[in-house]
C-alpha positions in Angstrom: -52.5 55.0 -8.6 -55.1 55.9 -6.0 -58.8 56.6 -5.5 -59.9 60.2 -6.2 -62.4 62.3 -4.3 -65.6 63.5 -6.0 -68.3 66.1 -5.3 -71.6 64.2 -5.4 -74.7 65.8 -7.0 -77.1 64.4 -4.4 -77.0 62.2 -1.3 -80.6 60.9 -1.5 -82.1 58.4 -3.9 -79.2 58.8 -6.3 -77.7 55.3 -6.3 -77.6 53.3 -9.5 -76.9 49.6 -9.5 -74.8 48.3 -12.4 -74.3 44.7 -13.4 -71.0 44.5 -15.3 -70.0 41.7 -17.6 -66.2 41.4 -17.6 -64.7 40.9 -21.0 -61.3 39.5 -21.7 -60.4 40.5 -25.2 -59.0 37.1 -26.1 -61.5 35.0 -24.1 -65.2 34.3 -23.5 -66.8 36.8 -21.2 -69.9 34.7 -20.5 -67.9 32.3 -18.3 -66.8 35.0 -15.9 -69.1 36.0 -13.0 -70.7 39.4 -13.1 -69.5 42.4 -11.0 -72.4 44.2 -9.3 -71.6 47.7 -8.1 -73.4 50.8 -6.8 -72.6 54.2 -8.3 -73.7 57.8 -8.0 -73.5 60.9 -10.2 -70.9 63.5 -9.4 -70.1 67.1 -10.5 -67.1 66.9 -12.9 -64.1 69.2 -12.3 -62.2 70.9 -15.1 -59.6 68.2 -15.5 -61.8 65.2 -14.9 -61.9 62.8 -17.9 -65.5 62.4 -19.1 -64.8 60.7 -22.5 -63.3 57.4 -23.6 -60.8 58.0 -26.4 -58.7 55.7 -28.5 -57.3 55.3 -32.0 -57.3 52.4 -34.4 -55.4 52.5 -37.7 -55.2 56.2 -37.5 -58.9 56.6 -36.8 -59.8 58.4 -33.6 -62.8 57.3 -31.6 -64.3 59.6 -28.9 -67.3 58.6 -26.7 -68.8 61.1 -24.3 -69.8 59.3 -21.1 -71.9 60.1 -18.0 -70.2 61.2 -14.8 -70.8 58.4 -12.4 -68.5 56.9 -9.7 -68.6 54.5 -6.8 -69.0 56.3 -3.5 -67.9 53.5 -1.2 -64.5 52.5 -2.4 -63.8 50.1 0.5 -66.9 48.1 -0.6 -65.7 48.3 -4.2 -62.3 46.7 -3.3 -64.2 43.8 -1.5 -66.5 43.3 -4.5 -63.5 43.3 -6.9 -61.6 40.9 -4.7 -64.6 38.5 -4.6 -64.8 38.7 -8.4 -61.1 37.9 -8.9 -61.4 34.9 -6.6 -64.4 33.5 -8.4 -63.0 34.2 -11.9 -59.5 32.6 -11.4 -60.8 29.1 -11.6 -62.9 29.9 -14.7 -59.8 31.0 -16.7 -57.3 28.3 -15.6 -58.1 25.9 -18.5 -58.1 28.9 -20.9 -54.6 30.0 -19.7 -53.2 26.6 -20.5 -55.1 25.9 -23.7 -54.4 29.4 -25.2 -50.6 29.2 -24.5 -49.1 28.3 -27.9 -45.5 27.9 -26.9 -44.9 24.3 -25.9 -42.4 25.0 -23.1 -44.7 27.5 -21.5 -47.8 25.3 -21.8 -46.0 22.3 -20.3 -44.6 24.5 -17.4 -47.9 26.2 -16.7 -49.7 22.9 -16.5 -47.1 21.5 -14.1 -47.3 24.6 -12.0 -51.0 24.2 -11.5 -50.6 20.4 -10.7 -47.7 21.0 -8.3 -49.5 23.7 -6.5 -52.6 21.6 -6.0 -50.8 18.5 -4.9 -48.3 20.0 -2.5 -50.3 23.0 -1.3 -47.4 25.3 -2.1 -48.2 28.7 -0.7 -45.5 30.3 -2.9 -46.7 28.8 -6.1 -50.4 29.3 -5.3 -49.7 33.0 -4.7 -47.8 33.3 -8.0 -50.6 31.6 -9.9 -53.1 33.8 -8.2 -51.1 36.9 -9.1 -50.9 35.8 -12.8 -54.6 35.1 -13.1 -55.4 38.5 -11.4 -53.1 40.3 -13.8 -54.7 38.7 -16.9 -58.2 39.5 -15.5 -57.2 43.1 -14.8 -56.5 43.6 -18.6 -60.2 43.1 -19.3 -63.0 45.6 -19.1 -66.5 45.9 -17.7 -69.7 46.4 -19.8 -73.0 47.3 -18.2 -75.7 44.7 -18.9 -79.4 44.5 -18.1 -81.8 47.3 -17.6 -79.4 49.8 -16.1 -76.8 51.0 -18.6 -76.6 54.7 -17.5 -77.8 55.5 -21.1 -74.5 54.3 -22.6 -74.7 52.9 -26.2 -72.6 50.1 -27.6 -69.5 51.0 -29.6 -68.4 48.8 -32.6 -64.6 49.0 -32.2 -64.5 49.2 -28.4 -61.9 46.4 -28.0 -59.3 48.5 -29.8 -59.6 51.0 -27.0 -59.3 48.4 -24.3 -62.9 49.1 -23.2 -66.0 46.9 -23.2 -68.5 47.2 -26.0 -70.5 49.6 -23.9 -67.7 51.7 -22.2 -67.8 52.4 -18.5 -67.7 56.0 -17.2 -64.0 56.8 -16.9 -64.3 57.4 -13.1 -65.7 53.9 -12.5 -63.2 52.4 -14.9 -60.4 54.1 -13.0 -61.8 53.0 -9.6 -62.0 49.3 -10.7 -58.4 49.6 -12.0 -57.3 51.0 -8.6 -59.1 48.2 -6.7 -57.4 45.5 -8.9 -54.0 47.2 -8.6 -54.2 47.3 -4.8 -54.9 43.6 -4.8 -52.2 42.8 -7.3 -49.7 45.0 -5.5 -50.4 43.3 -2.1 -50.0 39.8 -3.8 -46.8 40.9 -5.4 -45.2 42.0 -2.1 -46.4 38.9 -0.3 -45.0 36.7 -3.1 -41.6 38.4 -3.0 -41.5 37.8 0.8 -42.3 34.1 0.3 -39.7 33.7 -2.4 -37.0 35.3 -0.3 -37.8 33.1 2.6 -37.5 29.9 0.5 -34.3 31.1 -1.3 -32.5 32.1 1.9 -33.7 29.5 4.3 -30.9 28.3 6.6 -31.8 24.7 6.9 -33.0 22.0 4.5 -32.9 21.6 0.8 -34.0 24.4 -1.4 -36.9 23.1 -3.5 -35.5 23.7 -7.0 -38.6 22.7 -9.0 -41.0 24.6 -6.8 -38.9 27.7 -7.1 -38.3 27.2 -10.8 -42.1 27.0 -11.4 -42.7 30.0 -9.2 -40.1 32.1 -11.0 -41.6 31.0 -14.4 -45.0 32.2 -13.3 -43.5 35.5 -12.0 -41.7 36.1 -15.3 -44.7 35.2 -17.4 -46.6 37.8 -15.4 -44.0 40.5 -16.2 -44.4 39.7 -19.9 -48.2 40.0 -19.7 -47.9 43.4 -17.9 -45.4 44.6 -20.5 -47.7 43.6 -23.4 -50.7 45.3 -21.7 -48.7 48.5 -21.2 -47.6 48.5 -24.9 -51.1 47.9 -26.2 -52.6 50.6 -23.9 -50.0 53.1 -25.0 -50.6 52.4 -28.7 -54.3 52.7 -28.3 -53.9 56.2 -26.9 -51.7 57.5 -29.7 -53.1 60.6 -31.4 -55.4 61.3 -28.4 -54.9 64.2 -26.0 -53.8 61.7 -23.3 -51.0 60.2 -25.4 -48.1 61.9 -23.7 -49.4 61.2 -20.2 -50.2 57.5 -21.1 -46.8 57.1 -22.7 -45.0 58.3 -19.6 -47.0 56.1 -17.3 -46.6 53.0 -19.6 -42.9 53.5 -19.9 -42.5 53.8 -16.1 -44.5 50.6 -15.6 -42.3 48.8 -18.2 -39.1 50.0 -16.6 -40.4 48.9 -13.1 -41.4 45.5 -14.2 -38.3 44.9 -16.2 -36.2 45.8 -13.2 -38.4 43.3 -11.2 -37.7 40.6 -13.8 -34.0 41.2 -13.7 -34.1 41.1 -9.9 -36.0 37.8 -9.9 -33.4 36.2 -12.3 -30.5 37.6 -10.2 -31.8 36.0 -7.0 -32.4 32.7 -8.7 -28.9 32.6 -10.3 -27.2 33.6 -7.0 -28.8 30.8 -5.1 -28.5 28.1 -7.7 -25.1 29.3 -9.0 -23.3 26.7 -11.1 -26.2 24.3 -11.0 -27.8 23.2 -14.3 -30.6 20.9 -13.2 -32.0 20.3 -16.7 -28.5 19.5 -17.9 -28.1 17.0 -15.0 -31.4 15.5 -16.0 -30.3 15.2 -19.7 -27.2 13.3 -18.5 -28.9 11.2 -15.8 -32.5 11.7 -15.0 -32.3 9.4 -12.0 -29.7 11.7 -10.4 -32.0 14.7 -10.5 -35.1 12.7 -9.4 -33.3 11.5 -6.3 -31.7 14.8 -5.5 -34.9 16.8 -5.9 -37.3 14.0 -4.7 -39.4 14.5 -7.8 -42.7 12.5 -8.1 -43.6 10.6 -11.3 -45.5 13.6 -12.8 -42.7 16.0 -12.2 -40.2 13.5 -13.7 -42.4 13.2 -16.8 -42.6 17.0 -17.0 -38.8 17.4 -16.9 -38.4 14.7 -19.6 -40.9 16.4 -21.9 -39.2 19.8 -21.4 -35.8 18.2 -22.3 -37.4 16.8 -25.4 -38.5 20.3 -26.5 -35.1 21.8 -25.6 -33.2 19.2 -27.5 -35.2 19.9 -30.7 -34.6 23.6 -30.5 -31.6 25.4 -31.9 -29.1 26.9 -29.5 -30.1 30.3 -30.8 -33.5 30.0 -29.2 -32.0 29.8 -25.8 -29.2 32.3 -26.2 -30.7 35.5 -25.0 -28.9 38.8 -24.9 -29.6 41.5 -22.4 -32.1 43.9 -24.0 -33.7 47.2 -23.3 -37.4 47.5 -24.3 -37.4 51.3 -24.2 -35.2 52.9 -26.9 -33.0 55.5 -25.3 -33.1 58.1 -28.1 -36.6 57.7 -29.6 -38.4 56.5 -26.5 -40.1 53.8 -28.6 -41.3 50.8 -26.7 -40.6 47.4 -28.3 -42.3 44.0 -27.8 -40.9 41.7 -25.2 -42.0 38.4 -26.6 -40.9 35.5 -24.4 -37.5 37.1 -23.5 -37.5 36.6 -19.7 -38.8 33.0 -19.9 -36.2 32.0 -22.4 -33.6 33.5 -20.1 -34.9 31.3 -17.2 -34.7 28.1 -19.2 -31.3 29.1 -20.6 -30.0 29.5 -17.0 -31.1 25.9 -16.2 -29.7 24.3 -19.4 -26.8 26.3 -20.8 -23.4 26.9 -19.2 -22.8 30.7 -19.3 -20.0 31.7 -21.7 
């Protein structure tokens, strides 16, 4: 994914300023700061996308859009980075409150608390990556006096676009800017995790790493869900084959990443079952891991949830999410997170 070159129609008095409201399809867009960008009209080439297309319940929607793009992409990356930094705090409470699974909600809340109290660079980076990934699933809608003449569309959310869709070139440029930031955060996080996992001296901080791995795996699940939704929205459009190919590549890449994360965690904490230790003797785990009172309460509440669940909920088989014969992509659910908890609580067969 990279920025494209454009042939600009004019170099004088051609800049338009757009104020974009960023919409999360399961959240409240009014709480997020606006994105203000400058764009300019370009001459489209034969293969340039100039329409937004999607399908919903077999009905195809096609919206012709003006050919505008951002000329200064370096400036755009900075603007998008500033937006993500300002928006992360705004969605923290929503992330916790909208998480319906009790284990995930408890663990996400503890991750934020632990990161703030102990200034954990690794956990802060993981939480930043998760928030940025969720924000990247949204879409911008022009507000105010300048809309480039774009009308509102009733079923826009079904196409993963804002109610007044952005020109495809601008939409792509914002995606690229967000992807560059997410990619850099991902690489930095992996380096921080490896450093903590393979440090030569001192105690490896089990809870800090467990919370970090939980956030990383939750991120994989979010990306998987986004890719599946995007692919389904493009069925019956002329972009369906291309989108399907890209989505499946993304899914395979992130599933490999999730397996890699779990492999490293298992190899370092081989044979250790901290949650099982806590179930037998909470004091032993508290003293060994030097847990504070809030972390101790978190572990006890997690144990309460695990003890109420059937073993089948924690017994997770290896799965492929792309069917080898049909190419069909299946939903992931909470597959990787259940694996992580199972590794800390169940003795492998």
